[in-house]
C-alpha positions in Angstrom: 66.0 61.2 109.2 69.6 61.7 110.1 68.8 64.0 113.0 68.8 67.6 114.0 71.8 69.4 115.4 72.4 72.8 116.9 71.7 75.4 119.6 69.6 78.3 118.5 68.8 81.3 120.8 65.4 82.9 120.1 63.1 85.5 121.6 59.5 85.1 122.4 57.4 88.1 121.3 54.5 89.6 123.3 52.0 87.2 121.7 54.1 84.1 122.6 55.5 83.5 119.2 59.1 82.8 118.2 60.8 82.6 114.8 62.0 79.2 113.7 65.6 79.8 112.8 66.4 79.3 109.1 69.4 77.0 109.8 67.1 74.7 111.8 64.2 74.8 109.3 66.6 73.7 106.6 67.2 70.5 108.7 63.5 69.6 108.7 62.3 67.7 105.6 60.1 70.1 103.5 57.1 67.8 103.8 57.3 68.1 107.6 57.9 71.8 108.0 54.3 72.9 108.5 52.9 70.9 111.5 54.6 70.2 114.8 53.7 68.7 118.2 55.0 70.3 121.4 54.7 68.8 124.8 56.3 68.8 128.3 59.8 67.4 128.5 60.9 65.1 131.3 62.9 68.0 132.9 61.8 71.6 133.0 61.6 72.1 129.3 59.4 71.5 126.2 60.0 69.2 123.3 59.0 69.8 119.7 58.6 66.9 117.2 57.5 66.9 113.6 54.1 65.4 113.1 55.7 62.3 111.5 58.1 61.8 114.5 55.3 62.4 117.0 53.3 59.6 115.3 56.2 57.2 115.8 56.8 58.1 119.4 53.1 58.0 120.2 52.8 54.5 118.7 55.7 53.4 120.9 54.1 54.9 124.1 50.7 53.5 123.2 52.2 50.0 123.2 52.6 50.1 126.9 50.3 47.8 128.9 47.5 50.1 130.3 46.7 47.5 133.0 49.9 48.6 134.7 49.4 51.7 136.9 52.9 53.2 136.3 52.4 52.8 132.6 49.1 54.8 132.7 50.7 57.5 134.9 53.6 57.8 132.4 51.3 58.0 129.4 49.2 60.7 131.0 52.2 62.8 132.0 53.9 62.2 128.7 50.9 63.5 126.8 49.9 66.3 129.2 49.8 69.5 127.3 50.6 68.0 123.9 49.6 70.6 121.4 49.8 70.9 117.6 51.6 74.0 116.3 51.5 75.3 112.8 54.3 77.3 111.2 52.8 80.7 110.1 53.6 82.6 107.0 56.5 84.4 108.6 58.1 81.1 110.0 56.9 81.7 113.6 55.5 79.2 116.0 53.1 80.0 118.8 54.2 78.7 122.2 51.1 77.6 124.2 50.9 79.7 127.4 50.4 76.8 129.8 53.5 75.0 128.4 55.6 78.2 128.6 54.6 78.6 132.2 55.5 74.9 132.9 59.0 75.5 131.5 59.5 78.9 133.1 59.8 80.5 129.7 59.2 84.3 129.6 61.3 85.8 126.8 64.6 84.3 125.9 64.8 80.7 124.9 67.2 78.1 123.5 66.2 75.6 120.9 68.5 72.6 121.5 68.1 70.3 118.5 69.4 66.7 118.4 68.2 63.4 117.2 64.5 63.6 116.3 63.6 66.4 118.7 63.9 70.1 119.3 64.1 70.9 123.0 62.8 74.3 124.1 64.5 75.7 127.3 64.3 79.1 129.0 67.7 80.5 128.4 68.3 80.8 132.2 67.3 77.2 132.9 69.4 75.9 129.9 72.5 77.9 131.1 72.0 76.6 134.6 71.7 73.0 133.5 74.7 73.1 131.2 76.9 74.9 133.7 76.0 72.5 136.5 79.4 71.5 137.8 78.0 68.8 140.1 78.0 66.3 137.2 81.4 65.4 135.8 81.0 65.0 132.1 84.0 62.7 131.8 82.6 60.3 134.4 79.2 60.5 132.8 80.7 59.7 129.3 82.5 56.7 130.7 79.4 55.4 132.5 77.1 55.9 129.5 79.3 55.3 126.6 82.1 53.2 128.1 80.1 50.0 127.8 79.3 50.4 124.2 81.9 48.0 122.9 81.3 44.3 123.4 84.9 43.4 124.1 88.1 45.3 123.5 89.4 41.9 122.3 87.0 42.0 119.4 88.8 45.0 117.9 91.5 43.9 115.5 
């Protein structure tokens, strides 16, 4: 999979459902469009994976040594609230109430798709995070990406 891309505003209905945007659905391989796994993100958001991607990530997490206390704690927190979701006949997904409460989701959400995941944010929390001026993006980019090249001398 080459990866998802895009930001998609959505609205949660009274029953806790939201419409999977067509532009996002087109990015999901047809064989993987029916079943998804959603769980708590590391920050105050949720993460959706296709079943295939969840299987890969779970396998990686399950390789951790369970005799190490921090590993067990991580595995429990990583899997807490993990729930399977099925796309209904009208392309809607039902957001589990406990997960919506965790992420502070009431009505308006942003689906932020990148890599192998679709993050689900309350619109207010997403806007707050993206507008946080305390982090200088240029400095962050230099710190994270500036060390990607082995040596400037290697470039000819």
